[in-house]
Every structure is written in C-alpha cells, then in structure tokens.
C-alpha positions as CSV (number, residue, x, y, z in Angstrom):
1,M,0.0,-31.1,25.4
2,K,-3.3,-29.7,24.5
3,S,-3.8,-27.1,27.3
4,G,-7.5,-26.9,26.6
5,R,-7.1,-25.8,23.0
6,T,-9.0,-27.3,20.1
7,H,-5.9,-27.1,17.7
8,S,-2.7,-27.9,19.4
9,F,-0.2,-29.4,17.0
10,L,1.2,-26.8,14.6
11,D,3.4,-28.6,12.0
12,I,6.3,-26.1,11.8
13,R,7.2,-23.0,13.8
14,F,10.2,-20.6,13.3
15,E,11.0,-17.6,15.5
16,D,13.5,-14.8,15.2
17,K,13.6,-13.3,18.7
18,A,15.8,-10.4,17.7
19,R,13.3,-9.2,15.1
20,H,10.2,-10.4,17.0
21,I,8.9,-12.4,14.1
22,S,7.3,-15.9,14.1
23,I,6.5,-18.0,11.0
24,L,3.8,-20.6,11.5
25,V,3.5,-23.3,8.9
26,E,0.6,-25.8,8.6
27,L,1.1,-28.6,6.1
28,K,-1.8,-30.2,4.3
29,N,-1.7,-33.2,1.9
30,N,-4.0,-32.5,-1.0
31,A,-5.3,-29.2,0.4
32,D,-8.0,-29.1,-2.3
33,N,-9.9,-31.8,-0.5
34,W,-9.9,-30.0,2.8
35,N,-12.7,-27.7,4.1
36,K,-11.3,-24.2,3.4
37,R,-13.1,-22.7,6.4
38,E,-11.8,-25.4,8.8
39,I,-8.2,-25.0,7.6
40,E,-8.3,-21.2,8.1
41,Q,-10.0,-21.5,11.5
42,Q,-7.2,-24.0,12.5
43,L,-4.5,-21.6,11.4
44,Q,-6.2,-18.7,13.1
45,A,-6.2,-20.6,16.4
46,Y,-2.4,-21.0,16.1
47,V,-2.1,-17.3,15.3
48,E,-4.1,-16.3,18.3
49,Y,-2.0,-18.5,20.6
50,E,1.2,-17.2,19.1
51,K,0.1,-13.6,19.8
52,V,-0.5,-14.4,23.4
53,L,2.6,-16.5,23.8
54,T,5.1,-14.1,22.2
55,G,3.5,-10.9,21.0
56,N,5.6,-11.3,17.8
57,K,4.7,-10.2,14.3
58,I,3.3,-13.3,12.6
59,I,3.6,-14.8,9.1
60,A,1.1,-17.7,8.7
61,I,1.4,-20.3,5.9
62,I,-0.5,-23.2,4.6
63,A,1.6,-25.4,2.4
64,N,0.2,-28.2,0.2
65,T,2.6,-31.1,0.5
66,E,1.6,-32.6,-2.9
67,D,2.8,-29.7,-5.0
68,E,4.4,-26.3,-4.6
69,R,1.3,-24.2,-3.8
70,V,1.3,-22.1,-0.6
71,W,-1.1,-19.7,0.9
72,V,0.5,-16.9,3.0
73,W,-1.0,-14.3,5.4
74,W,0.5,-11.5,7.4
75,G,-0.4,-8.0,8.6
76,S,-1.2,-6.1,11.8
77,D,-4.1,-7.6,13.8
78,L,-3.6,-10.7,11.6
79,K,-6.7,-12.5,10.4
80,I,-6.6,-15.6,8.3
81,D,-9.0,-14.3,5.6
82,D,-8.9,-13.2,2.0
83,A,-8.2,-9.6,3.1
84,H,-4.9,-10.5,4.7
85,K,-3.9,-13.2,2.1
86,R,-0.8,-12.3,0.1
87,T,-1.8,-12.8,-3.6
88,N,1.8,-12.4,-4.9
89,Q,3.2,-15.3,-3.0
90,F,4.0,-18.4,-5.1
91,E,6.4,-20.5,-3.2
92,I,8.1,-21.0,0.2
93,L,10.8,-18.4,0.8
94,S,13.6,-18.2,3.3
95,F,13.0,-16.7,6.8
96,D,15.0,-13.6,5.9
97,E,13.0,-13.0,2.7
98,Y,9.7,-13.3,4.6
99,A,11.0,-11.0,7.3
100,D,12.1,-8.4,4.8
101,L,8.8,-8.5,3.0
102,Y,6.8,-8.2,6.3
103,L,9.0,-5.3,7.6
104,G,8.8,-3.5,4.3
105,R,12.5,-3.4,3.7
106,K,13.1,-2.4,0.1
107,N,15.8,-3.9,-2.0
108,N,18.6,-1.4,-2.6
109,K,19.6,-0.2,-6.0
110,Q,22.6,-2.5,-6.3
111,E,20.4,-5.6,-5.6
112,V,18.0,-4.5,-8.3
113,I,20.9,-4.0,-10.8
114,R,22.3,-7.4,-9.9
115,S,18.9,-9.1,-10.5
116,T,18.4,-7.4,-13.8
117,Y,21.9,-8.2,-15.0
118,A,21.5,-11.9,-13.9
119,L,18.1,-12.2,-15.7
120,N,19.6,-10.6,-18.9
121,E,22.5,-13.1,-18.8
122,K,20.1,-16.0,-18.3
123,L,18.0,-14.9,-21.3
124,H,21.1,-14.5,-23.4
125,G,22.3,-17.9,-22.4
126,Y,19.0,-19.5,-23.5
127,G,19.2,-17.7,-26.8
128,I,16.4,-15.1,-26.4
129,P,17.1,-12.3,-28.8
130,E,18.0,-9.0,-27.1
131,K,15.2,-7.2,-29.0
132,R,12.6,-9.6,-27.5
133,R,13.8,-9.7,-23.9
134,S,12.0,-6.8,-22.4
135,Q,8.6,-7.8,-23.9
136,F,9.2,-11.5,-23.1
137,V,9.9,-10.7,-19.5
138,G,6.8,-8.5,-19.4
139,T,4.7,-11.2,-20.9
140,C,6.0,-13.8,-18.4
141,L,5.4,-11.5,-15.5
142,L,1.8,-10.7,-16.6
143,C,1.0,-14.3,-17.0
144,L,2.5,-15.3,-13.7
145,K,0.4,-12.7,-11.9
146,N,-2.6,-14.2,-13.5
147,G,-2.1,-17.7,-12.4
148,L,0.2,-19.3,-15.1
149,L,0.9,-23.0,-14.3
150,F,4.2,-24.3,-15.7
151,K,5.7,-26.9,-13.5
152,D,6.6,-30.1,-15.4
153,Q,4.9,-28.6,-18.5
154,P,6.3,-28.9,-22.0
155,T,7.2,-25.6,-23.7
156,K,4.2,-25.9,-26.0
157,S,1.8,-26.2,-23.1
158,I,3.5,-23.3,-21.2
159,I,3.1,-21.0,-24.3
160,G,-0.5,-22.2,-24.8
161,G,-1.3,-21.3,-21.2
162,M,0.2,-17.9,-21.6
163,V,-1.8,-17.3,-24.8
164,D,-5.0,-18.3,-23.0
165,I,-4.3,-15.8,-20.2
166,L,-3.5,-13.0,-22.6
167,E,-6.7,-13.7,-24.6
168,N,-8.7,-13.7,-21.5
169,L,-7.2,-10.4,-20.4
170,L,-7.9,-9.0,-23.9
171,V,-11.6,-9.7,-23.5
172,K,-11.6,-8.0,-20.1
173,D,-9.7,-4.9,-21.0
174,L,-10.1,-3.8,-24.6
175,N,-8.4,-0.5,-23.8
176,K,-5.1,-2.5,-23.6
177,A,-5.8,-4.5,-26.7
178,E,-2.8,-3.2,-28.7
179,K,-0.4,-4.0,-25.9
180,L,-1.8,-7.4,-25.2
181,V,-1.7,-8.4,-28.9
182,A,1.9,-7.3,-29.0
183,L,2.8,-9.4,-26.0
184,K,1.0,-12.4,-27.5
185,G,3.0,-11.9,-30.7
186,V,6.3,-12.2,-28.7
187,L,5.4,-15.8,-27.9
188,E,5.5,-16.7,-31.6
189,D,9.3,-16.0,-31.8
190,Q,11.1,-19.1,-32.9
191,K,13.7,-18.9,-30.2
192,I,11.0,-18.8,-27.5
193,E,9.1,-21.7,-29.1
194,E,12.3,-23.7,-29.2
195,L,13.1,-23.2,-25.5
196,K,13.6,-26.4,-23.6
197,K,10.9,-26.9,-21.0
198,E,13.4,-26.9,-18.1
199,N,15.0,-23.6,-19.4
200,F,11.5,-22.0,-19.8
201,A,10.7,-23.1,-16.2
202,D,14.0,-21.7,-14.9
203,I,13.3,-18.3,-16.4
204,L,9.8,-18.2,-14.9
205,V,11.0,-19.3,-11.5
206,F,13.7,-16.6,-11.6
207,I,11.2,-13.9,-12.6
208,K,8.8,-15.0,-9.9
209,R,11.5,-14.8,-7.3
210,I,12.8,-11.4,-8.1
211,T,9.2,-10.1,-8.4
212,I,8.3,-11.4,-4.9
213,R,11.4,-9.8,-3.5
214,R,10.5,-6.4,-5.0
215,T,6.7,-6.5,-4.4
216,I,5.1,-5.8,-1.1
217,E,1.3,-5.8,-1.0
C-alpha cells in the first residue's frame, strides 16, 4: 500500500525493538547503471518514513546484487549523503555487528586477543613466515583501506593490485616513502607469491572482518 508516498516498497527491513534499531536494505542489480542521486533519494524517503514510524536508530544500506559491494549509512539525524556514508564498510554484516558498531560498543580485550591469535594461526597455516607476518598484515590492511579488489582474482593479480596501490600512495606521500617501499618489498617474499588465490582471499576477508569490528568512524 503506497499511502501517498513516492517510494513505498523497501526490499528488506529488520528491527530490534529492544535496542530500538532498524536496518533498511535496498537491493539494486548493477548499481553502477543507476542514477546515484535517485537511489539516495529513494533510500532517504525510506529513512524518513522509518523515523516517523518507529523513532528508531537507523542503519541504511544499498546492496548491489551482482557482486559483494555495499554502501552503508548511519548516524544521528541520518542523511543519505557522503558525510554519513561509512567508508570502512566492505560487506554485509550481521544485525548484531551493525548494532555494536552503531552503538559504539568496543570489543573487549579478550576478543581482540582471540582475533589476533586466530589470524596468526591462519598465516602460519598458509606458510607465511613469522618474520613477515606483521608487515604483511599491515600491507593488506593498507591496501584494503585504499580499495583493493581481490574477489576471484589470481594471486599474481592481487599482488599486482597491491603494488599499484602502494606506488600510488608513495607518489602522494613522499614522507612515508621508506615505510611504503618496505611494505612493497614484503610482497616479493616467495611464500606470499606462492599463496593459493583462495588462501590469499581468505586472509584478506579475515583482516577486513576484524578491522570492521574494531573500527568505528
């Protein structure tokens, strides 16, 4: 039922009445071909209606159905614009993860320790030398934050994408040249070059997930 509203059919809605949080999800097939302004206006209309209907805190999401890209917004007096967009969101999370991020609940020390231990075990299992692990994780994190694409990519292409990102950052910030050159050198390690593409992707997904859980922008 349209009830006089221009946009009336939100694709997915979740609500946690106890925590007064709503998650609104609009799905778009091939979002690149849609008018950005129209999409954001549509989602804004759903946000405004949700505010009136429930008064809840709102997390608004546009998800591209043809790949894993998502665009996420939240904040007080929520507006679907670049100022409220969450630039550290890479994938759909669980309701609890979104709620924790929105409410600013920090992970406790034990959770951080468990994540760090699990990542170290994963790197060990994939044959990454202990002396390389810290710099390798730092390199992965830096590249992920700067738009690294890795899904369904062979290891050679993933490394090539990382090198391109580091070289671009080097041009932009000569003050960090020594550090960036060192990180780039990590990727030349034979054990990293020999990683199977699915193992490399698994490491990157794990790093993205624990980073999202710890980072609140």
